[in-house]
N, C-alpha and C positions, 0 to 999 in steps of 0.2 A: 518696846522696852521701857519700863518706868524710869523716870528720871531719878538721878541721885541728887538729893538736896544736901548741901554741905556749907560749911564755913571755912574759908581759907585764911589762915593766920600766918603771918610771916614775922620771924624774929631774926634779927641780924646782930651777931656779936663780933666785935672787932678783936683782933689779937692784941696782946699787951703792948707790943711795940708801937709807938705812936706813929712811926713812919711806914708801917706795913700796910699794904693794900689788900692782903688776903684776909678773909674772915669766914666764919661759919654762917651759912644761910640755911635756916630751917623753915620748911613749909609743913603745916599740919592741916589735915582735913577731917571732918566728922560727918559720917554718912548716917542717913536715917531710913535707908531701904535695905531690909535684911536679906533680900534676894541677890544683892550684888556680891559676886564671888571674887572678882579680880579688879585691880587698878594697874595702870601703867603710866609712867611719867618720863619726861625728857626735858632738859634745860636748853633753851635757846635754839629750838628746832623741832621738827616733826618728821625726821628721817625714819623710814620704815624699819631699818635695821638697828636703830639706836635706842629703842624703848627699853625701859627697865620694868618688868612685870612683877607685881607682888600680889599676895592674896588679900582677902578682905580684912585680915587681922592687922595689917600694916596701914597706918594712917599718918605717917610722918616720914619726911626725907630731909637729911642734913648733908650739905655739900660744902666743901671748902672752895670758895670762889673769890675772884677779884671784886671786892665790894666797892671799888671806886667806879665800877660800871654797873649799868642796869642789866639784870638777868631776868629772863622770862621762864616760868615753869608752865609746861603743858601737861595737863592731867586728863586721863580718859578712864572710863569704867566699862565693865562687861559682866554679863551674867554667866557666860560660858567660856570666856577666854578666846573666842573666835570673832564674834561681832562686837565692835567697840563703838562707844559714843563718839561724837565730835569732841574736840579738845576744848576744855576750859583753861584759861590762862590768867596769870597775874604777874606783874613786874615787881622786882625788888627795887628798893630805894638805894640811892648812893649813900654810902656811909659817911657821916660827918664826924671827923676826928674829935671835935670838942664835946660830942655827946658821951657822957659817962654811963648813962643807963642804957640797957638793951632797948632797941627800937621795936615797937610793937604797933602793928596796924591791922585793923579789921576791914575787910573789903565788903563793900555794899553790893547789892544786886546789880547796880548799873555798871560796876567795874568788871563783872564776870561776863565774858562774851559767850553767852549761851542762850538760845531762844527759849521763850516761856512755853511750857507744855501744860503744867497744872500748878495751881497755887499751893504754897506750903501750908501744912496743917496749922490750925490756929494755935498760937503760943510758941511755935517753933521759930527761933531767930536763925534762919538758914538762908543760904544762897544757892541758886540753881546753877549747877556746873555741867549738866549732862550735854545739852545741845545735841540731840540724837540726829543721826543722818537718816535719810529716807529708808535705807535698808534696815537700819536698826528699828525704826518705828514700825515698819511692816512686820518684823519678827515679833515685836511686842504685842501687836494687835491679835496675833494668833493665840488661840486658847492653849493653856499649859498642856504639855504632852502627857497623855495618860500612861501610867505604869501598870501593866497588867498583873493580876494575881495568878501565879502559876503554882500548882501543887500536885504532888503524887501521894496517893493514899495506899497503904498496905495493911491488911488486917485479916481477921477471922470473923466468921459469921455463922448464924444458926438460921435455917430455913424450914418453914412448915407450910402446909396447905391450909388456908383458911377461907371460909368458915368450916370446911370439912377437915378438922384436925386429925381425922383418922388416916389422912394421906401420909405419904412418906416424909419422915422427919430426917433432916440431913444437916451435916456440918461441913464447912469448907473454908476456902481462902479466896480472897479477891484483891484486885488492884484497880485503882481508878486514877484518872487524869482530869484536871480541871484547869480552865483558862478563861480569864475575863477580858472583855473587849472595851468596856466603858463603864460610866457611872451615871446613875439617875438618882439625884438626891443623895441619900445615905446608902443606897444600894449599888453594888457592882453587879453587872450582868455578864453572862458568858455561857460556856458549855461545860458539860461533865460527861465522861465516858466511863463505864464500868465493865469489867470482865471478871467472871467468877467461875469456880469449880467446886461442886458439892458431891458428897458421897453419903450413902446410908451406912448404918453400922454393920450391915452384912459384908462390907468390904473386908472386915476382920474376922467374921464368923462363918459366912457362907458366900464365898466369892461367886459361885454360879448364879446366885440370886441377888447379887448386889445391883445397885442402880446409881449411875452418875448423872448429875444435872449440871447445867451451865447456862449462863445468860450473858448476853452482850447488849448494851444499850447506849444510846446517845441522847442526852437530856439538855434542855435549856435550863439555865441555873440563875438564881438571884441570891446574893449573899450580902450580909451586913455585919458590921463589927459592933459588939455590945461588951464594953469593958475589955476583959482579956479573952473573950470568946468570939468566934465567928458563927453565926447562925445562917443556915442556907436551906433553900428549897429548890427542887428540880423536877421536871416532868418531860417525858419524851417517848420515843419509840423503843420497843424492846423485842429482842429475839431470845427465845428459850430453846434449850436443846436437851434431849435425853439420850443416854448412851448405854450400851451393854445389853441390859434386859429389855428395855423399851427404847428403840431408836425413833425419836420424834423431833419435829421442829415446830415451835409455837411462835405465833405473831401476836403482839399486843402493845400495851402501853405500860409505862412504869412511872411511879412517883416516889420521891425520896425527900425526907427531911432529916437534918442532922445538925450537930453542934461540934465545934472544934475548940478545945481549950489550949491556949498558947502557953505552954509550960516553959519553952525555950524560944530563942529568937527565930529559929528556922524549923523547929520541931514542935508539933502539937499533938494532943491526944483527942480522938474523936469518937462519937457515938452516933449511929444513924439507924433509921428505920425506913425500909423501902417496901413498896407494894407492887406486885407484878400481876396485871390482869391480862391473861392471854385469851384472845377472842377467836383465834383460828389455829388449827382446824376446829370447826364448830363442834364436832363430836368429842373433842378433848379440851373444851373450855375449862380453865382452871385458874384459881387465884392463889398466888403464893406470896408470903411475906417473909422477909428476913431481917434479922437484927444484927447489926455490924459494929464491931469494935476495932479501931484502927489507929495507926500512927501516920501523921502527915509530914511530908518534907516540903517546905516552901522554898521558892526560888525568887 
């Protein structure tokens, strides 16, 4: 876990009554690590059940205390609200009644009880308060957890046999699922699976001579983000099927390229072109290409 660099400033204001011993003690801290999500603090102790947890937007605590005594603020930080750093601490000063102006003190690095982990950036007048425990350091050294890209595509497509365009022309629907496992540079890598169903126009004019086609494939995929678009490419094994008039099973490979335009946060519009080269059976080798228009739901 990266350290939190901060400055602890303490201001003590006495009540107007000259004989009163209660006053407002305010501690303020300034963080320069944007990944910190939570702080927790406690005065005069580190009991597990007595911490007050606040989010990253809170950087100040004011408490009414007996300012005739020294009080110690213990402050910890966390990225996830589960693993916490060791405490940094600072003591308040005893209020002097003759002081008319608010008391202000800036704490130096030596006054903060936290081990050095890395130097502050040049120009930052900060104080190390993290003092991470062994468990927290171990968690920090692990790479950031990868968030997979998960998407479902639904759309329509047109398929033709190429280069023999005299083959059956068909239209259909398809669905696909994609999931990424990791990242290499600017590219995410994962898998993509497609399932489709096509029919020729005879379905509506000559049912006895109609032909249905389908394919199922599993592809290795690489995708990258360019502006508001995702551009991807995929290649893998492909199974083709024929039904009704010609019952056949085809084995081959498929390649696909496509682009998705992010119109909304979780919905995008896509266009893809895929090629299916069926190698078996040898007597029915065929190449089919389909153009697909689809909507993607991202998770």
